[in-house]
C-alpha distance (Angstrom), angle and dihedral (degrees) to the residues before:
residue distance angle dihedral
M1 . . .
T2 3.81 . .
T3 3.83 100.7 .
T4 3.18 131.3 79.6
T5 3.74 114.6 -17.6
N6 3.77 129.4 168.8
I7 3.79 91.0 -136.9
P8 3.83 112.0 124.6
A9 3.78 119.1 -125.5
W10 3.82 90.8 -127.8
P11 3.82 127.8 66.0
L12 3.78 114.8 -96.4
T13 3.78 130.2 -138.5
D14 3.79 119.9 -124.7
E15 3.81 89.1 -106.0
Q16 3.80 91.5 53.6
K17 3.79 91.2 49.3
Q18 3.80 89.9 51.0
I19 3.81 95.3 49.7
I20 3.81 90.6 47.5
E21 3.79 91.0 51.7
L22 3.81 90.8 47.0
C23 3.81 92.4 50.4
R24 3.79 93.6 43.7
D25 3.80 90.6 53.1
F26 3.81 91.9 45.4
A27 3.81 91.4 49.4
Q28 3.79 91.9 50.8
K29 3.80 97.5 45.1
E30 3.80 105.7 29.5
I31 3.81 109.5 20.5
R32 3.83 109.9 35.4
P33 3.83 94.8 49.3
R34 3.83 90.9 53.3
G35 3.80 99.7 43.6
R36 3.79 98.9 96.7
E37 3.81 93.6 41.8
V38 3.81 91.9 53.5
D39 3.80 91.7 46.0
E40 3.80 92.1 51.6
A41 3.82 91.5 47.5
D42 3.82 85.3 63.4
V43 3.81 102.6 -171.1
V44 3.82 103.8 26.0
T45 3.81 118.7 109.6
P46 3.83 109.8 -138.0
V47 3.79 94.0 -132.0
D48 3.80 91.4 165.7
I49 3.81 91.4 62.8
F50 3.81 90.3 47.7
A51 3.81 88.8 51.4
K52 3.81 91.7 50.4
A53 3.80 89.9 50.0
A54 3.81 90.1 50.3
A55 3.79 90.8 50.2
V56 3.82 91.7 59.1
G57 3.80 95.8 41.6
I58 3.80 101.4 -104.4
T59 3.81 98.3 120.1
D60 3.82 94.3 55.8
F61 3.80 104.2 31.3
M62 3.84 90.6 110.5
I63 3.82 95.5 53.1
P64 3.83 116.3 97.3
E65 3.80 117.2 -98.3
E66 3.80 91.6 -122.9
F67 3.81 87.9 68.0
G68 3.81 94.3 44.1
G69 3.81 100.3 -92.9
G70 3.76 133.2 121.7
G71 3.78 93.7 -91.4
M72 3.80 96.2 -133.9
G73 3.77 97.0 122.4
D74 3.79 98.1 144.5
V75 3.78 113.0 117.2
F76 3.81 93.6 -128.9
T77 3.81 91.5 61.5
Q78 3.80 90.8 44.8
C79 3.79 88.2 55.8
L80 3.80 92.3 50.4
V81 3.80 90.0 52.0
Q82 3.79 95.8 43.9
E83 3.79 93.6 52.0
E84 3.80 92.6 53.3
L85 3.80 95.1 46.4
C86 3.82 94.4 45.8
W87 3.77 89.7 48.8
G88 3.80 83.2 67.2
D89 3.82 93.8 48.9
P90 3.82 127.9 -31.1
G91 3.80 96.7 -136.8
I92 3.79 97.5 43.1
G93 3.79 91.5 41.9
N94 3.78 91.7 54.8
L95 3.80 91.2 44.3
V96 3.80 97.0 56.9
C97 3.82 91.5 51.6
S98 3.79 96.1 40.8
N99 3.81 93.4 107.9
G100 3.78 86.5 72.8
F101 3.81 90.2 67.3
F102 3.82 89.4 53.7
S103 3.79 94.9 45.9
D104 3.83 96.9 48.8
P105 3.84 97.3 73.7
I106 3.80 89.9 44.1
M107 3.79 90.0 54.0
V108 3.82 90.1 48.6
L109 3.81 100.4 42.4
G110 3.79 108.0 13.7
T111 3.79 129.5 105.6
E112 3.80 119.6 -124.5
E113 3.80 88.9 -103.0
Q114 3.81 91.8 52.2
K115 3.80 91.4 48.4
K116 3.79 91.2 53.1
Q117 3.80 93.1 45.1
W118 3.81 98.4 46.2
L119 3.81 105.1 26.7
G120 3.80 98.8 41.7
P121 3.83 94.2 66.7
L122 3.82 90.2 52.7
T123 3.80 91.5 67.9
G124 3.76 128.8 83.0
P125 3.80 133.7 33.3
N126 3.80 96.1 -54.4
A127 3.80 98.2 53.1
P128 3.82 114.7 156.5
M129 3.78 123.6 -133.6
T130 3.80 119.7 -104.8
S131 3.79 139.2 -159.4
L132 3.81 141.2 -152.0
A133 3.82 114.2 -145.8
T134 3.80 115.8 -160.3
T135 3.81 111.0 118.2
E136 3.81 120.2 87.8
P137 3.81 133.5 -173.8
G138 3.81 90.4 -97.0
S139 3.80 99.1 27.4
G140 3.79 122.1 67.2
S141 3.78 119.0 126.1
D142 3.82 90.5 12.7
A143 3.80 97.0 65.6
A144 3.81 92.2 170.3
S145 3.81 89.6 65.5
I146 3.82 95.6 68.5
V147 3.80 114.4 135.5
T148 3.81 101.8 -164.8
T149 3.79 104.0 119.4
A150 3.79 136.6 -146.2
E151 3.80 109.8 -159.3
R152 3.78 116.0 -163.6
V153 3.81 114.1 -119.3
D154 3.77 135.0 164.1
G155 3.80 107.4 -55.8
G156 3.78 97.3 2.0
Y157 3.80 142.9 -27.6
R158 3.79 142.2 -49.4
L159 3.81 115.4 -135.4
G160 3.79 121.8 -149.1
G161 3.77 129.4 174.6
Q162 3.78 144.8 54.2
K163 3.80 136.9 -77.2
A164 3.81 125.7 -160.4
W165 3.80 137.2 -160.0
I166 3.80 91.6 17.8
S167 3.79 112.3 170.8
N168 3.82 115.4 -129.3
A169 3.82 91.4 4.1
G170 3.77 108.2 163.1
A171 3.80 93.9 13.9
A172 3.80 93.2 61.5
Q173 3.78 123.3 86.9
F174 3.83 98.0 -160.7
Y175 3.83 129.4 44.1
V176 3.78 138.4 -169.6
V177 3.81 106.4 -153.6
F178 3.80 125.8 -169.6
A179 3.80 117.4 -149.2
K180 3.80 140.6 159.9
T181 3.80 116.1 -97.4
D182 3.82 89.3 173.4
R183 3.79 114.4 36.6
T184 3.82 92.1 -172.4
Q185 3.81 90.7 69.2
R186 3.77 134.6 59.2
S187 3.81 116.0 -149.2
G188 3.79 92.2 -2.9
G189 3.78 90.8 59.9
V190 3.81 97.5 55.3
S191 3.80 119.6 104.7
A192 3.81 132.1 177.0
F193 3.80 127.7 -129.1
L194 3.80 137.1 -172.0
L195 3.80 118.3 -133.7
E196 3.78 137.7 173.6
K197 3.76 125.2 -138.5
G198 3.78 110.5 -98.9
A199 3.80 96.5 43.6
E200 3.80 108.3 151.6
G201 3.79 110.5 -98.0
M202 3.82 95.1 19.6
T203 3.82 111.8 117.2
F204 3.80 137.3 163.8
G205 3.78 135.2 -132.0
E206 3.78 127.2 -134.4
P207 3.82 118.6 -73.5
M208 3.79 111.7 -81.2
K209 3.81 116.0 -121.0
K210 3.79 108.0 -121.4
M211 3.79 139.6 -168.6
G212 3.80 94.3 -131.0
Q213 3.81 147.8 -20.1
R214 3.78 87.3 62.7
A215 3.80 92.9 165.4
I216 3.80 85.9 79.8
V217 3.78 104.8 63.5
C218 3.81 114.7 -154.2
R219 3.79 126.6 -154.8
E220 3.78 139.6 166.9
I221 3.80 118.3 -104.2
F222 3.80 121.7 -147.2
F223 3.80 122.7 -158.1
D224 3.80 115.4 -161.3
N225 3.81 108.1 -179.2
V226 3.83 91.7 -42.8
F227 3.80 112.7 -176.2
V228 3.80 117.9 -133.9
P229 3.82 118.1 -177.2
E230 3.79 115.9 -125.6
E231 3.80 92.2 -114.9
N232 3.83 88.0 64.1
R233 3.79 93.4 63.8
L234 3.82 111.7 107.2
G235 3.79 110.8 -134.0
E236 3.78 123.0 -28.5
E237 3.77 124.5 -38.3
G238 3.79 109.6 -75.9
Q239 3.83 94.9 23.1
G240 3.79 95.2 98.9
F241 3.78 96.5 90.5
Y242 3.80 90.5 48.5
G243 3.78 90.0 53.2
L244 3.80 91.7 46.1
M245 3.80 93.7 51.6
G246 3.79 90.9 48.5
T247 3.79 91.1 54.0
F248 3.82 91.4 45.8
D249 3.79 90.8 66.5
I250 3.79 88.8 56.3
S251 3.79 98.4 40.1
R252 3.80 93.4 47.7
V253 3.79 91.6 55.2
V254 3.81 92.9 45.1
L255 3.80 90.7 49.4
G256 3.80 86.8 50.4
A257 3.79 87.4 58.8
A258 3.81 89.5 49.2
A259 3.80 88.8 54.2
V260 3.80 90.8 50.1
G261 3.80 90.3 52.5
A262 3.79 92.5 51.6
A263 3.79 91.4 45.9
R264 3.79 90.6 50.9
A265 3.80 90.6 51.8
A266 3.80 92.2 51.9
Y267 3.79 92.9 45.6
E268 3.81 93.5 50.2
Y269 3.79 91.3 47.9
A270 3.79 92.6 49.3
L271 3.80 92.3 45.5
D272 3.80 92.6 52.7
Y273 3.79 90.5 47.1
A274 3.81 92.5 49.2
K275 3.80 90.6 53.0
T276 3.80 93.9 53.5
R277 3.81 105.4 30.7
K278 3.80 110.4 90.2
Q279 3.79 127.5 -156.5
F280 3.80 127.0 164.9
G281 3.79 88.0 11.1
V282 3.83 99.0 -59.8
P283 3.83 138.3 75.1
I284 3.79 107.5 -83.7
I285 3.80 91.1 -121.0
E286 3.80 86.3 72.9
H287 3.79 89.1 65.0
Q288 3.79 108.7 90.3
A289 3.81 95.0 -135.9
V290 3.80 91.2 59.4
A291 3.81 95.3 39.5
F292 3.80 92.5 51.1
R293 3.80 91.1 49.1
L294 3.79 90.1 53.4
A295 3.80 89.5 47.4
D296 3.80 90.0 55.4
M297 3.80 90.6 48.3
A298 3.80 93.4 51.5
T299 3.79 93.7 45.8
R300 3.79 94.4 50.3
I301 3.80 92.5 48.4
E302 3.79 93.0 52.5
S303 3.81 91.2 47.2
A304 3.80 93.3 48.2
R305 3.80 93.1 48.7
L306 3.79 92.5 51.5
L307 3.81 91.5 50.9
V308 3.81 92.1 47.9
H309 3.80 92.2 50.0
H310 3.80 91.7 45.3
A311 3.81 90.8 53.2
A312 3.80 90.8 47.3
R313 3.81 91.6 52.5
I314 3.80 91.1 50.4
I315 3.81 91.1 53.2
D316 3.80 91.4 47.1
S317 3.81 90.8 51.2
G318 3.80 90.9 53.9
G319 3.79 96.0 -109.1
N320 3.81 128.1 143.5
A321 3.79 103.6 -90.1
R322 3.80 101.9 168.0
G323 3.80 94.5 112.5
I324 3.81 98.9 33.7
A325 3.82 91.2 47.9
A326 3.79 89.6 55.4
M327 3.81 89.9 47.5
A328 3.79 90.3 51.9
K329 3.80 94.4 50.3
L330 3.80 93.3 43.3
T331 3.80 93.7 49.3
A332 3.80 96.9 41.7
S333 3.81 96.0 44.8
E334 3.79 94.0 48.0
T335 3.81 89.4 44.6
A336 3.80 90.0 54.2
M337 3.79 91.2 49.8
F338 3.81 91.3 49.4
V339 3.80 94.3 45.9
T340 3.80 96.6 46.8
H341 3.81 90.4 47.0
A342 3.81 88.8 49.5
A343 3.81 90.3 49.0
V344 3.80 90.7 54.7
Q345 3.80 88.9 49.0
T346 3.80 91.7 49.8
L347 3.79 91.9 52.9
G348 3.80 90.3 46.5
G349 3.79 113.1 -169.0
W350 3.78 91.4 0.7
G351 3.79 89.3 54.9
Y352 3.79 87.7 59.8
S353 3.80 90.7 52.6
R354 3.77 123.9 91.1
E355 3.79 86.3 -137.0
Y356 3.81 86.2 83.6
P357 3.83 125.1 51.4
V358 3.80 101.4 -132.2
E359 3.81 95.6 85.3
Q360 3.80 89.1 54.1
W361 3.80 92.0 49.0
M362 3.81 89.5 51.3
R363 3.82 89.4 54.5
D364 3.80 91.2 44.3
V365 3.80 97.9 52.4
K366 3.79 94.1 50.3
L367 3.79 85.9 79.6
E368 3.81 90.8 63.0
E369 3.82 89.2 65.5
I370 3.82 88.7 55.1
E371 3.83 114.0 31.7
E372 3.81 122.8 82.7
G373 3.80 88.0 14.7
T374 3.81 128.1 -18.3
S375 3.79 122.3 -109.1
D376 3.81 87.6 -100.7
I377 3.80 90.6 55.4
M378 3.80 91.0 46.3
K379 3.81 89.5 56.9
L380 3.81 89.5 48.8
V381 3.82 90.9 51.4
I382 3.80 91.5 47.5
S383 3.80 92.8 49.0
R384 3.80 90.9 51.5
N385 3.80 91.8 51.6
L386 3.79 100.0 49.4
D387 3.80 115.1 128.8
């Protein structure tokens, strides 16, 4: 078979082969069969699927072994895992690995004591869900413009403000929250804080109605004079934006892998359909218009995967990946949008029906062109990192 495979271009270790097989099996048996049900539920977090993933070690595979995790924290392995899980369903796949987005800033900015305190509980079969709170009603792409404040008081800080579009808000037990400790500065005034659900003055809005990826329920978070002890600040004051940008390089590449997985799912579904659906007396794949569309889908998927893996390897080698990470996310997310749209077109009227999954996947992958930096922002990042 020469198109498309899910075989990486680089040799894999035995551990990587095992985690891929585990995730592939989990995606086939636990994720894909539940995708439509979770989508139709709209604003219900599938906590049972998260619990099953935790029980087999998927939710903590990226956390270092010294804190009880699987110890496979390299970005390349995270990409291998994310592609397999999001092949099952983009929203559920991203949900079961969402603790990685919480743990990244802790790994970048946290002390050894903070890592033990906040990462240790995320390991094992009873792992809680977590959340990263950056976005605000008036602050999306421009993360340095956040207005949530952290005022220094005796023993710590008082948080005041509002966050929006926060994944897992309400369902999560632990939160990393970004707030301004110096309102006179932009990026230099942003600091990061660790909070637990139930903190006095911390409340949540109603679930936000979304186009896709409904497995990850988003809510607003309101902070009304919420006390955070000083030991729960990540890094020094003003280091929060630095930590956030460092994790963006990782998260953008991993989300690129998620987009590749969803694109692969749509392509495979459309290919199978084109081989069996007959019109004018022959399978529609024998019509050049359909065959050429599938050829474009396969080519773009292979290209996107190679770029994602290349960016992951650069990060793992310690190289500057700011530009290449943006290229990977831009290419993979727009590939996923093209491929899912093409899959709907290939299925024709049935593609437009909720009886088949491709219309849902098209709605799901639209988010990948928006979250962690829109396609417009990715082009801005790339242009600023040209040599």
